[in-house]
C-alpha positions, 0 to 999 in steps of 0.5 A: 460451535460448527466448523462450517458455520464458523467459516461463513462468519469469517467470510461475511467479515471478509466480504464486508471489510471488501465492501468498506474498503470498496466504498472508501476507494471510490469516495477518494477517487471522486475526491481526486476527480473534484480536485480536493485532493492533490496526488503527490509527485515525485520529488525530482525524478532522478536516475538511480545512480545520482540519488542521494542515499541515507547515511546509515545505508552507506555503510551496508554490504552489497550482497547479504546472505547470497552465494 
């Protein structure tokens, strides 16, 4: 198989995938505008100092692999 032909095939596949994603994004935007999908909100916008940390992250060192 010719090298240029392979590059063209890969580019066509990438363009097709991009087109599918653009259609999906457009559909999602229209569903949000119509109110069919509710956009999630953050639960309790808090500052970093009062945010709770999962228990498995409490014992991590403050700096990993630094100087």
